C-alpha positions as CSV (number, residue, x, y, z in Angstrom):
1,M,20.2,5.9,9.7
2,T,20.7,4.9,6.1
3,S,19.7,7.0,3.2
4,E,16.9,4.5,2.4
5,Q,15.5,4.8,5.9
6,F,15.8,8.6,5.7
7,L,13.9,8.7,2.4
8,R,11.2,6.3,3.8
9,N,10.7,8.5,6.9
10,V,10.5,11.7,4.8
11,L,7.9,10.1,2.4
12,E,5.8,8.8,5.3
13,K,5.9,12.2,7.0
14,Y,4.9,14.3,4.0
15,T,2.4,11.9,2.4
16,H,0.4,10.7,5.4
17,K,-2.5,13.0,4.6
18,F,-2.9,11.7,1.0
19,V,-5.4,8.9,0.3
20,F,-4.8,6.7,-2.6
21,R,-7.5,4.7,-4.3
22,R,-6.2,1.3,-5.2
23,H,-7.4,-1.9,-6.8
24,L,-6.2,-5.4,-6.0
25,C,-4.7,-7.8,-8.6
26,A,-6.6,-10.6,-10.2
27,P,-8.7,-12.4,-9.2
28,F,-9.7,-9.5,-6.9
29,D,-9.3,-6.7,-9.5
30,D,-12.9,-5.5,-8.8
31,V,-12.0,-4.8,-5.1
32,T,-11.2,-1.2,-4.4
33,F,-9.6,0.0,-1.2
34,Y,-8.2,3.3,0.0
35,A,-4.6,3.4,1.4
36,T,-2.5,6.0,3.1
37,T,1.2,5.8,3.9
38,E,0.3,5.4,7.6
39,G,-0.6,1.8,6.7
40,G,2.8,1.4,5.1
41,L,4.4,2.5,1.9
42,K,3.9,-0.9,0.4
43,F,0.2,-0.1,-0.2
44,I,0.9,2.7,-2.6
45,K,3.3,0.7,-4.8
46,P,2.1,0.5,-8.4
47,N,2.2,-3.3,-8.5
48,L,0.3,-5.0,-5.7
49,T,0.9,-8.6,-6.9
50,N,3.1,-9.7,-4.0
51,L,1.6,-7.2,-1.5
52,D,0.3,-9.1,1.4
53,P,-1.0,-12.7,1.6
54,I,-3.2,-11.8,4.6
55,L,-4.9,-9.0,2.7
56,F,-5.7,-11.4,-0.2
57,N,-7.0,-14.0,2.2
58,L,-9.3,-11.4,3.7
59,A,-10.5,-10.2,0.3
60,S,-11.4,-13.8,-0.6
61,K,-13.8,-14.1,2.3
């Protein structure tokens, strides 16, 4: 296990009970969603610009 994998596992384990209120980027900046690390650490990153094309597609519907 690399140090990056170890850090990721530790972060996921100790932050899974936290819920983060997030906003998508333009043109969906009025969309609010709640994310936990159980959905993946990518959802708690500060910049969601290149987050997930599927999520942006769902938000546009």
